[in-house]
N, C-alpha and C positions, 0 to 999 in steps of 0.2 A: 457911753453906758450901753447903747441897743444895738451898734454896729452895723454892717451891711447887711442886707440878704436881699434877693432875689428869687424870681418863680422861674425855676427849671424845669427840667424835662422832664424828671422824677414826680415833682408837684406835678404837671399838669398831667401824667400816669394813674398818679394815688386820687386826685382830685375828680377827673371827671371819668374814668375808666378808659380811657380812648388809648389809642398805640402809637408810639413815639418812633416806633422804626418801619422802615417799608420803603417803597419809591418815595421819590418827591413830587410833591405834589407844582406842578406848571404849570403855566398858561398855555394855549398852545398858538404857534405861530400862525395861521390860520384858520378864521373862526367863518363860518358861512351861518351865521342865526336861525333864520328861517327854515334853510334845510336841520338842522339840529333840532330844533324845537320838533318840526314835523316828525322825524325818525324817533327822534326818544321821548318824546308828550304827545306825538299824534295829535298837534297841533301847532300850527305858526302864531306868535304872537301878531297883534292889532298892531296899526301905527303909534298906536297911544299907549301901548302897554312895553315902548322902548326906548333906550335911551343909550345909545353905541353897543356894548356885548353885554348890556344888563337888562333885565325885564323888572317890571316892577311884579313885587310880591302880592299885591293882588289879582293881577291875572294869575301868576300861578295859585292861589287859594284857592280862585274859580275852579280850574279843573281839580284839584281836590277835592272841593264841594260836589262836584258833578256828581250824579248818581250812576254806576254801575249797571251795565248789564245785568241780566238775573243772571247768564251767563258768560261770564267775560273770560277772552282767549289769554292766553299767556302771556300774549307782546301787552295787549289791553294792562293788565296787570301789572309785568314788567315799565311800564310807564308810568303807570300812575304812584311807584315805588320809588321811582327815580325822582317826580314829582316831590314825595315826601323828603325824601332823601337832600336834594337840594335846598330845599326850602329848612329841614334843618339844620344844614350847611349853612347857609348863612342869613339866618334868622337867630341864631343861637353858639356856634360853632367858630363862625368866622365872620361875624355881622362887622358892613359898614357902617361910618356914620350917620347914615342916612337915613338908615332904619328901613326904606322900604323898597329897598332893590334886590336880586338875587345875580351873580355874577354868570353867565354862561360859561364861564373857563370851568365851573365845577360842574356841570349838566356833562359834558362833555368828558371828564374823568369817568362819569358814569354808563357811559355806554356798554358797557360790558360788567353786571351788576355781580358777576365771580371774583372781580380784581379789587370790589373796594376796600375790603379788610388789608389789603396790600399796599395802598398808602397810609404814609406818614401825617394824618389828619393831626395827628397833638402836635405835634413837631409844628408843622403853619399854621394852626391856635394861635403858638405860640410865638411864632414868626411875629403873625399879625396883633397882635396884645402889644407887643414891644412897638412895634410901627404906630399901631394908635395913638399909645402913651407918647411918645414921641412928638407927635404931631398937636396929638391935644397941649403938652406942653407947651409948645412956641408960645411965640407974639402972639398972634394969629390963632392962635388955637380956639375953638372956642366950646366945641365939644367931643367925646371921646368915642367911639368904634372899638374893637373887637370885645372878647370872649368878655364880658361883663361878669356868668357867674367864678369863672377861675378867678378873677381877680377876687372879685367879694369874700370866695369862701379859702383861699390861700390867706388872704389877710386875717380873715377870722383865726383861721391854723395858728398861725404865726405869731399873731397879736392877740392872742383869749382876751386879754382886756378890755379891748370893743366888739368881743363877738356876743349875743345875744344870749339868754340862757336858755338852754331847752331842755326840758322834763325829763324827756329820755330818748336821749341819741342814738341813730342804726349804729349798727358794729358793723357792718360790713361795711368796704371798699365800693365806689369811689367815694370820699370824703365830701362832695358837693352835697352830696345825699341826704348827709345827715341835718343839716341846715337848711336844706331847702325841701317845701315839696310838689310834687308838678303842679298841683292849681297854681302855685305862685310862680313860674318860671313864665 
């Protein structure tokens, strides 16, 4: 009686309000993490903040929480902006199941801030969610990564009988916004 359904790119665009067209988000073939972090974040991570091509979220948060100078330069503001964007990408949009690391691949894509909108972040989010669902449903899978906000919003929209009752739903896209407030995320 239910048939089959799945999350599509259209759902990603409607629920999250992010683009699904554009450049492919790929991993660079060469990545020198210390140089990349020094150039793009103005800080090289200490040894205890690294694990392969990933950085601890706590180290990235320490950069975001550090006070800015009274009159920061454009470069300092861009570094802070990159840190925030990579934090949002790896903690909400394309999280891994560890929940405490960010991949430097995404930082490398933020080298030129003008190109951020040219990437297909929505298709990357959906591909990552599918990969994490496959891993979680295997015999050894215990924890799932991926964009849980997308999965939950989509499920509540498609199967309204499991959705919580909302007294005043918002009428604008993205659809996920009407189910969550930013304080809950």
